[in-house]
Phi, psi and omega in degrees: 000329176294314181299329180270002178080010180280318179246152175239145177300145181288143174228161180237053182276154175071208184260027184285342176079351179075107179268145177212135181225141178299135180220148175205159177264132180246134180283129178273170182303326182276004177095343177285171183245150178237134176280125178242132181232137179267108182256018184304318181294324176292318179301324181297330182254001181280134177288124183285136179232086187269132176232134180291141176285149178288149174286134183301326179297317178297319179296312181297320179294333179291344178279350184304130179088352180288147181242340182237132178231151178222154174233154176236136175263102183264065178304127183057046186306329181304323181284357180255006180274127178290144180234135178301142183308317183286353177259346185297331181293338180280341181261000000 
């Protein structure tokens, strides 16, 4: 993932204090592996930003009259989420 530009090696520059979280690879049913990281300590200090989820009925009704639809295949979608620069040190 580093070679593909998805992950960057960790650094401890500035006053970030160096974040570290327990991580391990877990074997999935199909034999491939999934990286699992325990972020509970980070979650404990994260400022909560709660937004109510939309009702699915409202979402579906908003499609009324639409003629064109598209889908996106976000394989490994978590790795495609943009992260603010000042938050990247936590990940």
